[in-house]
C-alpha positions as CSV (number, residue, x, y, z in Angstrom):
1,M,0.0,0.0,0.0
2,L,2.8,2.4,0.8
3,K,4.4,1.8,-2.5
4,D,1.1,2.5,-4.3
5,L,0.7,5.7,-2.3
6,Y,4.2,6.8,-3.2
7,Q,3.6,6.2,-7.0
8,S,0.5,8.4,-6.8
9,A,2.2,11.0,-4.6
10,L,1.9,13.7,-7.3
11,F,-1.8,12.8,-7.9
12,P,-3.8,13.7,-4.8
13,S,-7.1,12.6,-6.5
14,E,-5.6,9.1,-7.0
15,I,-4.7,8.8,-3.3
16,K,-8.2,9.8,-2.3
17,A,-9.7,7.3,-4.8
18,M,-7.3,4.5,-3.6
19,L,-8.3,5.0,0.0
20,K,-12.0,5.0,-0.8
21,I,-11.6,1.8,-2.9
22,K,-9.7,0.2,0.0
23,I,-12.5,1.0,2.4
24,E,-15.3,0.0,0.1
25,G,-13.4,-3.1,-0.9
26,Q,-13.4,-4.5,2.6
27,K,-16.9,-5.9,2.1
28,F,-15.7,-7.9,-0.9
29,A,-12.5,-9.1,0.8
30,P,-12.0,-12.9,0.5
31,S,-12.9,-14.9,3.5
32,K,-10.0,-15.9,5.8
33,H,-11.2,-19.5,5.4
34,S,-9.9,-21.5,2.5
35,L,-12.2,-22.2,-0.4
36,E,-12.0,-25.8,0.6
37,E,-13.4,-25.0,4.1
38,L,-16.0,-22.7,2.6
39,A,-17.3,-25.5,0.4
40,L,-18.2,-27.4,3.5
41,M,-19.7,-24.4,5.3
42,E,-21.7,-22.6,2.7
43,S,-24.7,-23.0,0.5
44,D,-24.3,-23.5,-3.2
45,K,-24.9,-19.9,-4.0
46,E,-22.7,-18.6,-1.2
47,F,-19.9,-20.9,-2.4
48,C,-20.2,-19.5,-5.9
49,Y,-19.6,-16.0,-4.7
50,S,-16.8,-17.1,-2.4
51,A,-15.2,-18.9,-5.3
52,L,-15.6,-15.7,-7.4
53,N,-13.9,-13.7,-4.7
54,K,-11.0,-16.2,-4.4
55,V,-10.3,-16.6,-8.1
56,S,-10.9,-13.0,-9.2
57,R,-11.4,-10.3,-6.5
58,S,-11.3,-7.6,-9.1
59,F,-14.2,-9.2,-11.0
60,A,-16.1,-9.8,-7.7
61,M,-16.0,-6.1,-7.1
62,V,-17.0,-5.1,-10.6
63,I,-19.9,-7.5,-10.7
64,Q,-21.4,-5.4,-7.8
65,Q,-22.2,-2.8,-10.5
66,L,-24.8,-5.1,-12.0
67,P,-28.6,-5.1,-11.3
68,E,-29.5,-7.7,-8.7
69,D,-31.2,-10.1,-11.1
70,L,-28.1,-10.3,-13.3
71,K,-25.5,-10.9,-10.7
72,D,-26.1,-14.6,-10.2
73,A,-26.1,-15.3,-14.0
74,V,-22.9,-13.4,-14.5
75,C,-21.3,-15.0,-11.5
76,V,-22.1,-18.5,-12.7
77,F,-21.1,-17.5,-16.3
78,Y,-17.7,-16.5,-15.0
79,L,-17.2,-19.6,-12.9
80,V,-18.2,-22.0,-15.7
81,L,-15.7,-20.3,-18.0
82,R,-13.1,-20.2,-15.3
83,A,-13.5,-24.0,-14.8
84,L,-13.2,-24.5,-18.6
85,D,-10.1,-22.4,-18.7
86,T,-8.6,-24.3,-15.8
87,V,-8.9,-27.6,-17.6
88,E,-7.4,-26.0,-20.7
89,D,-4.5,-24.5,-18.7
90,D,-3.5,-27.6,-16.7
91,M,-0.4,-28.9,-18.6
92,K,-0.5,-32.1,-16.4
93,F,-4.0,-33.0,-17.6
94,P,-3.6,-35.9,-20.1
95,E,-4.3,-34.5,-23.6
96,A,-6.2,-37.5,-24.7
97,E,-8.8,-36.7,-22.1
98,K,-8.5,-32.9,-22.1
99,W,-9.5,-32.0,-25.7
100,P,-12.6,-34.2,-25.7
101,L,-13.6,-32.8,-22.3
102,L,-13.3,-29.2,-23.6
103,R,-15.6,-30.0,-26.5
104,E,-18.2,-31.6,-24.1
105,F,-17.7,-29.3,-21.1
106,H,-20.9,-27.3,-21.9
107,K,-22.9,-30.4,-21.0
108,K,-21.4,-30.7,-17.5
109,S,-23.4,-27.7,-16.2
110,Y,-26.4,-30.0,-16.4
111,D,-24.7,-33.0,-14.7
112,E,-24.7,-32.7,-10.9
113,T,-22.4,-35.7,-10.6
114,F,-19.6,-34.1,-12.6
115,K,-16.4,-33.0,-10.8
116,L,-12.7,-33.3,-11.2
117,S,-10.0,-33.9,-8.6
118,G,-6.4,-32.6,-8.7
119,V,-6.9,-30.4,-11.8
120,G,-5.7,-26.8,-11.9
121,D,-2.5,-24.8,-11.5
122,Q,-3.8,-22.9,-8.5
123,D,-5.4,-24.3,-5.3
124,D,-8.6,-22.3,-5.6
125,Y,-9.1,-23.5,-9.2
126,T,-8.7,-27.1,-8.1
127,V,-11.2,-26.6,-5.3
128,L,-13.7,-25.1,-7.7
129,L,-13.6,-28.2,-10.0
130,E,-13.7,-30.5,-7.0
131,N,-16.9,-28.8,-5.9
132,Y,-18.3,-28.2,-9.4
133,P,-21.7,-29.7,-8.5
134,K,-22.4,-26.6,-6.4
135,V,-21.9,-24.4,-9.5
136,T,-24.1,-26.8,-11.5
137,R,-27.0,-26.6,-9.1
138,V,-26.9,-22.8,-9.1
139,F,-26.7,-22.9,-12.9
140,K,-29.8,-25.1,-13.1
141,S,-31.7,-22.7,-10.8
142,L,-31.2,-19.8,-13.4
143,H,-33.9,-18.8,-15.9
144,P,-33.6,-21.1,-19.0
145,S,-32.7,-18.0,-21.1
146,Y,-29.6,-17.5,-19.0
147,Q,-28.8,-21.2,-19.1
148,Y,-28.9,-21.2,-22.9
149,V,-26.5,-18.3,-23.2
150,I,-24.0,-19.7,-20.7
151,S,-24.1,-23.2,-22.2
152,D,-23.9,-21.9,-25.8
153,I,-20.8,-19.8,-25.1
154,C,-19.2,-22.6,-23.1
155,Y,-19.7,-24.9,-26.1
156,K,-18.2,-22.5,-28.6
157,M,-15.3,-21.5,-26.3
158,G,-14.5,-25.1,-25.5
159,N,-14.4,-26.1,-29.1
160,G,-12.3,-23.1,-30.0
161,M,-9.8,-24.0,-27.3
162,A,-9.6,-27.5,-28.6
163,D,-9.1,-26.3,-32.1
164,F,-6.2,-24.2,-31.1
165,S,-4.5,-27.1,-29.3
166,E,-3.5,-28.2,-32.8
167,K,-3.0,-24.7,-34.2
168,K,-0.6,-21.9,-33.5
169,V,-1.2,-18.1,-33.6
170,H,0.6,-17.1,-36.8
171,S,-1.4,-14.5,-38.7
172,I,-3.4,-11.5,-37.5
173,E,-6.5,-13.6,-38.5
174,D,-5.3,-16.4,-36.2
175,Y,-4.8,-13.8,-33.4
176,D,-8.3,-12.4,-33.9
177,L,-9.8,-15.8,-33.9
178,Y,-8.0,-17.0,-30.8
179,C,-9.0,-13.8,-28.9
180,H,-12.5,-14.3,-30.2
181,Y,-12.7,-17.8,-28.6
182,V,-11.2,-16.8,-25.2
183,A,-12.6,-13.2,-24.9
184,G,-14.8,-12.1,-27.7
185,L,-17.2,-14.9,-26.9
186,V,-17.3,-13.6,-23.3
187,G,-18.5,-10.2,-24.7
188,I,-21.1,-11.9,-26.9
189,G,-22.3,-14.0,-23.9
190,L,-22.6,-10.9,-21.7
191,S,-24.7,-9.2,-24.3
192,G,-26.9,-12.2,-24.4
193,L,-27.3,-12.1,-20.6
194,F,-28.0,-8.4,-20.6
195,S,-30.7,-8.8,-23.3
196,A,-32.2,-11.8,-21.5
197,S,-32.5,-9.9,-18.3
198,G,-34.4,-7.0,-19.8
199,A,-31.8,-4.6,-18.6
200,E,-30.8,-3.9,-22.2
201,H,-32.5,-3.9,-25.6
202,P,-33.4,-7.4,-26.7
203,G,-31.4,-6.7,-29.9
204,L,-28.2,-6.2,-28.1
205,K,-27.6,-9.9,-28.2
206,D,-27.3,-9.7,-32.0
207,Q,-24.5,-7.0,-31.9
208,N,-21.9,-9.7,-32.3
209,Q,-19.2,-7.5,-33.9
210,L,-19.4,-4.8,-31.3
211,S,-19.6,-7.4,-28.4
212,N,-16.6,-9.3,-29.9
213,S,-14.5,-6.1,-30.1
214,M,-15.2,-5.4,-26.4
215,G,-13.6,-8.7,-25.6
216,L,-10.7,-8.4,-28.1
217,L,-9.7,-5.0,-26.9
218,L,-9.3,-6.4,-23.3
219,Q,-7.7,-9.7,-24.4
220,K,-5.1,-8.1,-26.7
221,T,-4.2,-5.6,-24.0
222,N,-3.5,-8.4,-21.6
223,I,-1.5,-10.4,-24.1
224,I,0.7,-7.4,-24.9
225,R,1.2,-6.5,-21.3
226,D,1.9,-10.2,-20.2
227,Y,4.7,-10.8,-22.8
228,C,7.3,-11.5,-20.1
229,E,5.1,-13.7,-17.9
230,D,3.9,-15.7,-20.9
231,L,7.5,-16.1,-22.2
232,Q,8.6,-17.5,-18.9
233,G,5.7,-19.9,-18.8
234,D,6.5,-21.1,-22.3
235,R,3.2,-19.7,-23.7
236,V,3.1,-17.8,-27.0
237,F,0.2,-15.6,-27.9
238,W,2.0,-12.9,-30.0
239,P,1.3,-13.6,-33.7
240,S,4.4,-14.8,-35.3
241,D,3.6,-13.0,-38.6
242,V,4.1,-9.8,-36.6
243,W,7.0,-10.5,-34.3
244,K,9.0,-12.3,-37.0
245,Q,9.1,-9.0,-38.9
246,Y,11.3,-7.7,-36.1
247,A,13.3,-10.8,-34.8
248,D,14.0,-14.4,-35.5
249,D,13.2,-15.5,-31.9
250,L,10.5,-14.3,-29.6
251,D,13.0,-14.0,-26.7
252,F,15.0,-11.5,-28.7
253,F,12.8,-8.8,-27.2
254,H,13.5,-9.9,-23.7
255,K,17.2,-10.0,-24.3
256,N,17.2,-6.7,-26.1
257,P,14.4,-4.7,-24.6
258,H,15.6,-1.2,-25.7
259,H,16.4,-2.3,-29.3
260,P,14.4,-0.2,-31.8
261,K,13.0,-3.4,-33.4
262,S,11.8,-4.6,-30.0
263,V,9.9,-1.4,-29.3
264,A,8.6,-1.3,-32.9
265,C,7.1,-4.8,-32.5
266,L,5.4,-3.7,-29.3
267,N,4.0,-0.6,-30.9
268,H,2.8,-2.7,-33.9
269,L,0.7,-4.8,-31.6
270,V,-0.6,-1.8,-29.6
271,T,-1.7,-0.3,-33.0
272,D,-3.5,-3.6,-33.8
273,A,-5.4,-3.4,-30.5
274,L,-6.4,0.2,-31.1
275,R,-8.5,-0.9,-34.2
276,H,-11.1,-2.3,-31.8
277,V,-11.6,0.9,-29.9
278,S,-14.2,2.4,-32.3
279,D,-16.4,-0.7,-32.0
280,A,-16.0,-0.7,-28.2
281,L,-17.1,3.0,-28.0
282,A,-20.1,2.3,-30.2
283,Y,-21.1,-0.6,-28.0
284,M,-20.9,1.4,-24.8
285,S,-22.8,4.3,-26.5
286,I,-25.9,2.1,-27.0
287,L,-26.1,0.7,-23.4
288,R,-29.1,2.1,-21.5
289,N,-28.8,0.6,-18.0
290,K,-26.4,2.6,-15.8
291,K,-25.2,-0.4,-13.8
292,V,-24.6,-2.5,-16.9
293,F,-22.8,0.5,-18.5
294,R,-20.3,0.8,-15.6
295,F,-19.8,-2.9,-15.5
296,C,-18.7,-2.8,-19.2
297,A,-17.0,0.6,-19.2
298,I,-14.6,0.3,-16.3
299,P,-12.6,-2.6,-17.8
300,Q,-12.5,-0.7,-21.1
301,V,-11.0,2.5,-19.7
302,M,-8.5,0.4,-17.8
303,A,-7.5,-1.2,-21.1
304,I,-6.9,2.1,-23.0
305,A,-5.0,3.4,-19.9
306,T,-2.8,0.2,-20.1
307,L,-2.2,0.5,-23.8
308,A,-1.0,4.1,-23.2
309,K,1.3,2.8,-20.5
310,V,2.8,-0.1,-22.5
311,Y,3.1,1.8,-25.8
312,N,6.8,2.5,-26.6
313,N,7.7,1.1,-23.2
314,P,10.6,-1.4,-23.2
315,Q,9.8,-2.4,-19.6
316,V,7.2,-4.7,-21.1
317,F,10.0,-7.0,-22.1
318,V,11.5,-7.4,-18.6
319,G,8.6,-7.3,-16.2
320,N,4.9,-6.8,-15.7
321,V,3.9,-3.3,-16.6
322,K,0.7,-2.0,-14.9
323,I,-1.0,1.3,-14.5
324,R,-0.7,2.9,-11.0
325,K,-3.2,1.4,-8.5
326,G,-4.2,5.0,-7.7
327,L,-5.1,5.6,-11.3
328,A,-7.0,2.4,-11.5
329,A,-9.0,3.4,-8.4
330,K,-9.8,6.8,-9.9
331,L,-11.0,5.3,-13.2
332,M,-13.2,2.9,-11.3
333,L,-14.8,5.6,-9.2
334,E,-15.1,8.2,-11.9
335,T,-16.5,6.3,-14.9
336,H,-20.2,6.8,-14.7
337,N,-21.4,7.7,-18.2
338,I,-20.4,7.8,-21.9
339,E,-19.0,11.3,-21.6
340,D,-16.6,10.0,-18.9
341,V,-15.6,7.2,-21.2
342,Y,-15.0,9.6,-24.1
343,E,-12.9,11.9,-21.8
344,Y,-10.6,9.0,-20.7
345,F,-10.3,7.5,-24.1
346,D,-9.3,10.9,-25.5
347,Q,-6.8,11.4,-22.7
348,F,-5.0,8.1,-23.1
349,A,-5.1,8.2,-26.9
350,R,-3.4,11.6,-26.8
351,E,-0.8,10.1,-24.4
352,I,0.0,7.6,-27.1
353,L,0.0,10.3,-29.7
354,R,2.6,12.2,-27.7
355,K,4.9,9.2,-27.7
356,L,4.5,8.6,-31.4
357,S,7.7,9.0,-33.4
358,T,8.0,9.4,-37.2
359,N,10.9,6.9,-37.0
360,D,8.5,4.1,-35.9
361,P,7.7,1.8,-38.9
362,N,4.0,1.8,-37.8
363,Y,3.8,5.6,-37.4
364,H,1.2,6.1,-40.1
365,N,-1.0,3.2,-39.1
366,T,-0.9,4.2,-35.4
367,K,-1.7,7.8,-36.2
368,A,-4.6,6.7,-38.4
369,Q,-6.1,4.6,-35.6
370,L,-5.7,7.5,-33.1
371,E,-7.4,9.9,-35.5
372,L,-10.3,7.5,-35.9
373,I,-10.7,7.4,-32.1
374,F,-10.6,11.2,-31.9
375,A,-13.1,11.5,-34.7
376,T,-15.5,9.0,-33.0
377,I,-15.3,11.1,-29.8
378,D,-15.1,14.7,-31.2
379,E,-17.7,14.6,-34.0
380,P,-21.2,14.3,-32.5
381,A,-22.9,14.1,-35.9
382,N,-20.9,11.0,-36.8
383,L,-21.5,9.5,-33.4
384,A,-25.2,10.1,-33.5
385,K,-25.4,8.5,-36.9
386,N,-23.5,5.5,-35.6
387,I,-25.8,5.1,-32.6
388,L,-28.8,5.5,-34.9
389,V,-27.6,2.7,-37.2
390,Q,-27.0,0.4,-34.2
391,E,-30.5,1.2,-32.8
392,E,-32.1,0.5,-36.2
393,K,-30.3,-2.9,-36.3
394,M,-31.5,-3.8,-32.9
395,S,-35.1,-2.8,-33.7
396,V,-35.3,-5.3,-36.6
């Protein structure tokens, strides 16, 4: 905490936000009991929320932004996909069993006898799968419309994961498809849940391109930021058709973080991520429920802030680069409406613009993406037209 306060020393508003978040976050603090103990002590629904708190405290806090009748569905949605991802991530799980299970995992939410023992690279993930019948029972208590969305997305994601077990990320098209399976589908699923709840327009569930872009912007930001961690874990998500333009081996960047080619590759991928911003802004502009809006908008402003932080930053190649916790707290507290989102996207896009160098091989592409973002924000006529088009599509 002291380190975080020191980093925000020149930003009093961040310190105030950080302290407020810390106080408010106490009610979402994980129990001192282990998840294994809680599984014996709590009801099925209580366990689901405890598991959510243990495996993703940040998501457990953000979910509180949602209307009451949506929380259970989104909580279960997250846990089902977390369980699926745990199976996919466990390198000790026999592949002959893993890939067929991923393709059939969507059916397990209806099977109260299904559970796995000893699977997962973190204790809480393992406990979640060992007590999966608790998740299943809560899933089956949800409205059928929620069940359909969760099962459908789990089916598509599981099959996508299995497909990529035999396929590497080479082209930008591969990169987009991989990110679609692991994150774009989450955005599409959330839109389905929002529509099913009645909190958003019934047609929101059909806005697949915009929903997908919401997920891709978040996922690509994480992939760029996590280069060093993934390299150490022998995981490769950067598309080879991009990084091989700058080096023969992916670890070249780690060994030569300040080399112009290393930074150019990083900037290339940030520029690619920026092409999803306009869709993300369009999506957020058509949300009508304030709680749903904040749930969706907060991660997006965090993403653009992170892209501004990692752009042209060689530290990405030697460690985990994150925005200041004080800044994150401020973004979380001060993102209330679309005007706030425009203000933050404009701020961080201009931060990237200030770092832009004519010597960068992606200079023109990056500038073009930034100008598109500014146009989306600064030209109300174009924005209004965009919103009208989306509303007409949703009314069909």
